[in-house]
N, C-alpha and C positions, 0 to 999 in steps of 0.2 A: 707476502703470503704465497704458498704454493697455489699454481693455477689450477690444480684439481681439487683443492681443499674446499668444503661447503662453507658458505658464507654464514655467519651467525644468524640465529633466528630473528625475525623481526617482533618487535613489540607490538602487541594487539590491543585495541580498544583504547588507545590513547587519543588525544585531541589532534595530534599530528596524522595518527592513522585515520582517524575519521575523516579528514580533509582529502585523502587520497589513499583507500584501503588497497588498491589493486596491486601495487608492487608486492605487498605483503602476501596477497592472495596468490600472486604468481610464485613466489617463494614455497608457499604451503603446497600448492599443486605439485611443484616438481620435487620437493624434499620430504613432505610430511602431508600427503594428501587426505589423510584422516587422522586428525591431530587432536589429542587430548589437552585441553587447556583450562584454566580457572578464569571465570567471567568476572567482570567487576562486582557482580552481586555475592561473589564467593562460591556459587555453584559450579561444579566441574562438568565439562560437556565435552563431547567429540564434535569436531568440525569437520564437514565433509565437502572438499572443494572441488573435485574433478567432475566434469559433466556426466559421464558414464555413471560413476558412482553415486552421484547426485540424484539423477534420474531414477536409478535403481531403489535409492533409500526413500524417495517420495512416494514410491508406489508399493513399498514392502509393508504388508499387513502385520508383520511381527514388530514393528516400529508403531507403538500406539500414541494417540493424541492425548489419551486421559492421564492427567499428573498422577493419579493413583499409583501408576506403575513406577515412578520415580523412587529409585532405591534409597534416596535420601530424603524421604517425604517431610520428615519432621523438620530437617534442616532447610530444606528448600521450599517450605509452606509459604505461598505468596511470593515466591521468588522466579516462579516458572510460568508466569502468564500475565495476564493485564492486571495491573495493580488496581485492587479493591475489589475485583470481579467474584472473589471468594465471599467475602463479608457481604457483598451486596446480592448474594444468591443469584448470580448471573453465570454460573459455571456450564450450564447445560445448552451450550451452543456447538456450532459445527467444528470449531476449532479445537475443541475439548474432548470430543467423544468419538467413537469407533462404531463400526457395524455391529449388530444390526440398528442400533438407535440412530447412527449418522445416515444410515440408508434411509430410514423411515423419515427423519427430519428434513434431509435435503430433498427428498421426493415432494414432501409436503410444500416446503419452501419454494421449490421450483415451479410449482403450479402458480404461485403469485408473482414469480419473479422471471417472467418469460421474455424472450427476444422481441416478441411482439410488444410487449409493455415498454421494453427499452426503446423500441424503434418509434413508437407513439410518443415517446418522451423527448425526442429530438428538437422539436420546435421549442419546448420550454427550455432546454439546455441553451439554445442558442439565444433565447431571450434573456436569461440570467448572465450569459457571457457579456453580451452587449451592454446589458445595464451596468454591470461592474466595470467594464472600460469606461463607459459613460462618466462613472464617478471620478476618474482621474485623467482622462484624455486632454483635458484644458489645462492641465497643470504643467505638462511637458516632462514629468517625473513622476515615480512611483515606486513604492515596495511591492513587488509582483507577488510575493508570498502573501503579505498580510491584506493586501488590498483586491487580490485577484485568486490565486491559486487555491488559498485557504477557504474564503466564503463561497466559492463557486460550488464546489461538491458538497459543502454543508447544506446550503440552500436546496440543492438539487436532490440530496438523500432525504432531506426533511419534507420536500414535496413528494417524494415517492412514498415515503412512509405513512404521509397523512398528518404530519404534524402542522397544526394550525399556523398561519403566518405570524399572529401575534405571540406565539411562543418560540420562534426560530431563533430570535436573538439569544434566548436563554441557552439554546443548543450550542450556538455558536460560541457563547462563554464558555460553557463545559467541555466542548471539544478543544478549545483553544488550551485550557489547562491540561487536557490530557496528552496534547502532542509535546507539550513542554519538556518532558521526560527528565525531571528533576530541575528544570530552570525556575519552577515557581515555587511557592510556599510548600514547606514540608507537609506531606499527607493530602496536598492539594489534588492530586490525580484521584486518589481513593474517594475523597469528598465529592468530587465532580461524578465519578462512576456512581456513587450512592444517590445523588441528586437526580441522576438521569435514570436510574433504576426506579425511584419513588415516581417520577413523571410518567415513564412508560407503563407503569401498572396503572396509574390512574387514567392515561390516554386509552389503553386496552378496554378498561371498564367502560369508559365513555362510548367507545366505539361498538362495543356489544349492544348498547342500545340505540346505535344510529350508524351502522355499517355504510362506508362510502366505497368509492373506486380507488383505493390506495392500498398499499402493501400491507399495512397492520390490519385492515379489514380483511385482505386477503388471507393474512396469516390465521385469522380468527374462522373464516369460513373454510379454510382448507382442511381438507380430511383424506384420510387414506384407509380405505376399507372401513369406513365409519369411524375411525380414530382421529379425534381432533387433538390439536396441540395443546398441552397444559399452559395455565397462564404463566407459570415460570418458563416453560419452553418459549411461549410466544414473546415473552419479555427478553429473555436472552437472545432470540433470534433478532428480534428488532434491535436491540443494542449491538450485536456483532455485525449486523449489516450497516449500521451507522458508523460504527468504530472502524471496521475494515473498509467500508465504502468511502470514507472521507480522507483518512490519512493517506492511502496508497494514492488517490488521485491528486492529492496536494503535492505529493512528492513528484509524481508523472509530470505533472504542468511545471512545477519548479525546476526539476532536474532536467526536463526535456528543453525548456526555454534556455536555461543556463548552457546546456551543451550545444545549442544552436547558436547562442551568442559567441561560444568560444570556437566555433567551426563556421565562420561567415561563408565559406564556399558552399557548404551543405544547405546552410539557411537560404542563400541565394538560389540554389537550386529548386528548393521547396516553394519559395516564392514565385520563381517563373512558372512552375508547373500549375500553381494554384491560379495565377493570372490568366493561364491558357485554358482554365477549366479542366485540368486533369487532376482527380483527386487520388489517382494510383500512388503517387510518390508519398502523399499524406498517409495513406494505410500502411505502406512498408515502413515509412520513416518513424512512424509511432512504434511500430514493432522493433525497430532498431533501437529507438530511445530507451525502451523497455530493456532491451539487452545490454545496451552500452553502459547506462548509468541508471538502473531501475530503481522504483520506489520501495522494494522490498529486499533488504540486504541479505537477511538469513530468514529461511522460512521457519515457520513457528514450531514450538517444541515437539520432539517425539521422544518416546522412551521404549528401550527394548523389553519385551515381555519375555525373551529368553535369549540365550547366548547366540550370537550370530557373527558373521563376518562381512564387512563392507571393505571394498578395495584391499584385501588382504590383511586387514587388521580385524583382531577379535574384539567385539564389543560385548561387555558384560550384561546379563539380565538387570534390568533396572537403570542402566546407565542413560543419561540424557543424549540425543543426538539433534545436532543442529545443521542442517543443509545450507551451505553458503551459496545462495543464489547468484549472488554478485561475482562469486569465483568461477562458478560452473559456466556462467554466461560468457566469460572471457577465455574459456579453455581453448588453446590453439588445436588441440586434437579434435575438436568439434567445429570450430569457427576459423575461417581463414581471416588472417590479419586482425585478430580479435580486439585490439586496443585501437583499431581505426574505426571512425564512426562513419558509416556508409548508408544513407538513407533508401538507397535502392537494393540493399542486401536482399538475396534470395535464399530460401531454404533456412529461414531464421527460426527454427524451433527452440526460441529461449525458454527459460524456466521462470520467467517474471512473475507469471502467476499461477507457478506451480505445476504439479504433473499427478495424474491418477485421481482418486475418489475425492481428494481434497482440493481439487483444482478450483481457483476462485470462481465462486457463483457469481460475483459482480462484474467479473472482467467485461462483459459486455457494455455495461453502462460507463467503466472507467475508461474504454477504448472511445465511446462516444465523446465523452466530456474531454478527454485528451485531445483528440482531433479536432473538436470544436473550438477548444480554447487556443490551441497553437494556431490553427489556420486563420481564426478571427484575429488574433494578435497581430500577426504578420500582414494581414490584409489592412487592418485599421491603423496600424503603427508600423509602417514598413521601415523606418529608419531606426528601430528599437536598438538601444545600445547599453552595454553594461556601465553602471556609474560607481563602480567600485573596483580595485584590483583584485583578482581572483584569490590571492592570499589573505586578503583581508576578510572574506566571507567565512562564516562560521556554520558548520553543520550541527543539527541537533543531536544530542546525546541520545543513547537508547541502543538496546540491541538489535531489534527486528528490522526497524524502519530505516531508509537513507533519505535525508531531505534537509534542504537549506533552512537556516533561521530566517534569513533574509535575502532578498535579491533586488537590490536598488537598480533601477533602470531609467535612463532618459530618452526623450524622442522629441520630434517637433509637436508642439501642442495643436490639438485640433478639435473642432466642435463636436459635441456629442452627437450620435447617430439616431438616437431616438428622441422625440418631442418629449419634453416634461410631462409628468402625470397631471392631470388636472386636481386642484385642491379639493 
C-alpha cells in the first residue's frame, strides 16, 4: 500500500469496537471528523469526533434535544431515546426538551438538587460504600460491577429521591434490566420503564400527602414564579434523575477501577497520596478517569432545526447529530498525550458530563460517589487486582453509555469494617 494512501474506514459498533473504540475514533478524527453512519438501530446520524467541533455542537441551540425535529420521525420512532419512555409518557424530561421549557424545568429542579444537598449526602454515600464492601471483603474475590459499582448509585439516588428502603430492591431490579441494553428478554427494558413510571406516579401521589426532606418532595414543592411542575413533568424528572444518575456512576466506578488496575503505577500514586492524607490527586484523578475512559461515550441525541455546518460539513435540517464525547476527550489538538492516563493532569476541561445548557445536573453527586468509591476501595482493599484477562472482559452493548458487564477482582480477604446491624 502506498505510504500516503488512507487506511480503510474502521467498522463501528461491533463487539470488537466496543472493547476498544479509541483507534476507530482516532481514524475518524483524522479522516472524517463529522461522519455520517448507519447505527445498529437503522437510524442514520452524524458523528462529531473532534473536541472543538464537539464543544461547539453541545452548545449550539440550532441542535434541538426534542425528537419531534427528527426528519425520519416515523421511521425513528422509539429508536432515538430511552426504550419505553414514549409509551410510558416520560418524554418531558431535561434530555428531550429545549428552552424555554428546559430553562424552566432545570431551574425548578436545581432548587431541589443543590450542591448543599449533595455535600450533606456525603456521609450517607460513605456509609453505603462501606456496607457494600463489607458484603464481599471476607470472600477475597468479587464482581465489582454487580456487587459494588451497580448497587451503590442505585441505593444513593433512591435515598435522594425519597424511595422507601423497602421498595429500593424493586428499583434495583428495574434498573438492572435497563442497563442490559438488549442482554435481557425482548421488551424487558420497556416493561421496566413502565413499572418504574407507575411506581413513581404512586410515590408522587403519596408524597403530596406527606412531604419529606427528599428530592421528590423537593420537586413537588419547587415552583418558579408560582408555576409548579405538573405530575407528568415530576414523574419524568424523577425518572431521568434516576436513569441518568445511576448508569453514569456505575460506569464511572467500573471504568475508573479498571483503568487503575491496568495502570498500576497510577494506582500506586493515588494510594500513596491518600495514605498521606492528600485528596488533591483523588480530585484530579477522577476528572482524568472521566476523560480517559468515561461513562458516557456519546452525548444524547440532537436534531438539526435548520441547515447548518459543523467542522466544515453541511448538516441538513432534521438530521440527527451524536457528539462522540469519548473521541473528543482524546483529541490530541486539545489534550497532550491523550492516550496516556495521568491522574495529575491539569487544565482537564473534558466533556465527560457535557457542555452548555445540558451540562449534567447530577455531576456533583456522581463525582462524590466516584471519589468515595475509589478512595474506599483502594484504602480497604490495597492489593486489589484483576481476576480475568482484559481480552475476556465484555462491554455492555448500547449506543450512549460505555461500561463493563463484569469486573472480576481478587484481594486479600479482610473482616468487615462495620459491626453487623442488630437483628
